[in-house]
N, C-alpha and C positions, 0 to 999 in steps of 0.2 A: 470371677473366672473359676471354672472347675478344673482342678489338676488331678490327674489319675496316674497311678503307677501300676503297671502290669507285671505279673510274675511269669509271663510267657517264656518258655524255653522248649527246645525240641523234646525233652523228656516229659514235659507237662504242657501239652498243647492247650490252646484257648487263652483268653485274657481274663484272669481273675485279678480284679483291681484291689490289691491289698493296701494300696494307698489311695484314699479318697479325701480330697481337701478342697475347700472353697475359700478363695481369697477375695476380699473386697477393698477397693482403694478409692478414696476421694481426692481427685487431682487439685481441688480447690484448697483443701486443708492439709493434705498429706496423710490423713488418718487411714490406718490400715487395720483390718480385722481378718481373722482366719479361723476356721474350725475344721476339724477332721471327723469323719464318720468311720468308726472302727469297723473292720472287715467282718466281724462276727455279729453285726447288727442283723436281727431277723425280723420278719413281719413288716418289712419296709413298705409304706403305702405307695401304690401305683397311681399315676395321674388319671389313668383310664378307669380306676375303681378297683377295690380290693387291695390285697397285700401280696407281696412277693413271698413265695413259699420257701425259698432258700435263703442263704445269707447274702447280704448286700454286695459282697465282693464278686458275686456271680451275676449280678443284675446287668452289667454292661454286656457280657457275652450272651445272656438270655435275650436281650433286645437285638443284639447283633445277628443272632441266628434267625430272628423272626423278621426283621425289617431291613437289615443291612446297614443300619445307622445307629449303632449302640451309643455313640457319643452324644448325639442330639437328644436321643430318648432318655439317657441318664441325666442330662442337663435338665430336661423337663421334670423328671421325677424328683430330683433334688430340690429344684426351684419350688415346686408346688408343696412338697413336704415341709419345707422350712419357711415358706412365705417370702421368698426373695426372688430377685431377677438375676438370672445367669446369662451373661452376654456371650461368652465363649468358653470353650473347653479345650483341653489338650491331654493326650495319653502318651506316655512313653514307657519304655521297658528298661531292662538292665543296661543294654548298650547305650541308650540315650543318657542315662544318669552318668555312666562312666565317662563318655565322650564330652558331655557338656561341662562336667566338673573339671576335667583335664583342660578343656579349652579356655577356662577362665584362670588357669594356673593353680587349681586347688582351692580349697576353702578352709577357713578356721572355725572351729567350734570349741566351746568351753563347757566342760562337765562339772557340775557341782559336787559330784561324788564319782568314784570309780565304777566302771561297768565291765562285766565279764560274762560272756556266753560260752559255757563249756561245750555246748552241743553244735555250735556253728562250724560247718566244714569250709574252711578257707580255700582248700583245694583237695585233691584226691588223697593226700597223705598228711594234711594238717587240720586237726580239729581243735576248736577253741579260739576265741578272739575277744579282745577287750581293750579298754583305754583307762588310764588312770585319771583321777580328778585333775582339773586344770585345762589349759588350752592345748589344742592339737590341730595340726594342719593335715587335712585329708586330701588324698588324690582321688581319681575316679574310682579305683578299685576299693579303697577303704571307705569312701563315701557311700558306695553301694552297700557294703556290709553294715555300715552305721544305720542305713535306712531299712535294711532287711532283718537284721538280728533282733530276736525277741525273747530268747530263752534265758537271757540274763535277768530279765524282769518280767515284762508282760507286753501285750499288744498295744495297750494304751500309751505306755512310755515309748514304744516304737513309733507310734503316731506323732508323739511330741518330738522325737528325734527327727522325723521326716519334716516337721514344721521348722525345726532348727536348721536343717540342711537347706531348705528353700530360702530361709531368711539369710543364711550365710552366703548362698550363691548370689542372691540379689545384691547384697552388700558388696561382694567382690566385683560383680559386673559393673555396678555404678562407679566403683573406684577406678576401673580400667577404661571406661568411656565407650562411646558408641562405635569406635573404630573396630571393635571386636564383633559387631553384629554380622557382617558377611560370613565369618567363620561359623558362628553359632547357627545362622540360618542354613548353611550347608549341612550341618549335623542334624538339625531339626527336620530338614526335608527327608533325610534317610531314616530317622529313628522315631519320629513323632507323628501322631495322628492329631490334627487340629482343625477346627473350623474358623480359626482366626486367620485372615488373609496375610500371607507373609509379606505382601507389599506394604502392610501397615506396621512393619517391625520398628521403624524409627518412631512412629507415633506411640507405640507401646513403650519403647525405651524412654521417651519424653514423659510419658505418664508415670512410669515407675520412678523416674528421677525426682518426682515430687514427693515420693513416699517417705514417711518417717519410719523406715524399716525397723530400726532398733526399738521403737516404741509400739510395735504391733501388738494388738490384743489377740491372744490365741487360746484356744481350748480344744479338748477332745470330747466329743459327745458320747461318753461312756457312762457306766453305772458309777455311783448310785444316783447322782443328781440328774443326769440326762438320759438314763435308761434303767430298765429293771430286768432281772433275770427271767429267761424263758426256758431254763433248764440246760444243763451241760455248760458249754462255753457260749451259748447263744444268749442274747438279750434283746428286748424290744425297746424302741426309742420312745422317750418322753418328749413329744414334739412341743408341748406347751412350755416346758423348761428351756428347751433349745431355742425356741422362737424368742423367749424373753431375753436370753443371753444375746442373741443376734440384735434385738432391738436396742439393747444397752451398749453393745460394743462395736457393732458395724457402723460405718459411716452412714448418716441418714440419706434417704433417697432424695434426689434433686430433680424433680420433674422437668425443669427447664434446661438441664444439662444435655449436651450433645456430644457423643463420641462414636466413631473417630471424628476428629476435627475436620471441618470442610477445607478442601484444598484452596 
């Protein structure tokens, strides 16, 4: 599944997907794999031929302005570039992150070392935000900062924090049980664009319940292993290295598997 986080806000119209993550789960074994495509990736290959001229975080909006279905088009582009199958996708923004995290009662994250971003504006009169090393419980507002902040280190570590946040949210949801689904669905209906039928929410929960979330294999496809500099802050993807990582760490394809399950 392709998970996208948009930076849309009234002062910055359009949907730049600064979070681009693919998650794969094998319900038979519980094996989970995930990778993130950094927003500054340039020269991304297009399934229709050629490469995208801008950075990959603008590709969703580029498709959306041309065919009105940026989600499906980006799914196809990501799938072809990395040689995988993407079944569904979802895009959410700032409100979606805040409300969904609050709905599960907040999430816990653990930092190996302290983090501080002196440039992040928490509100109109407070600049600077950070966390000490160790475990922290985040509410919706602080989870959003955790996922957006990057001046304390770099965009690649921000992508890793985004993965950590998704991992923490999945863990918390599973601990609370499926009774929370109606509330989450109500929030998703207002804040999320997805091609996953909401009528399959219980099937998705049952699928995620098989996941070995804590043992997920995760990486960020940034330089120097998975990309090379293209000048400035841009870099071009090394698809060969990325596909090799996917082959090693993603659950193997099972041609006989059927999902969603038949009623």
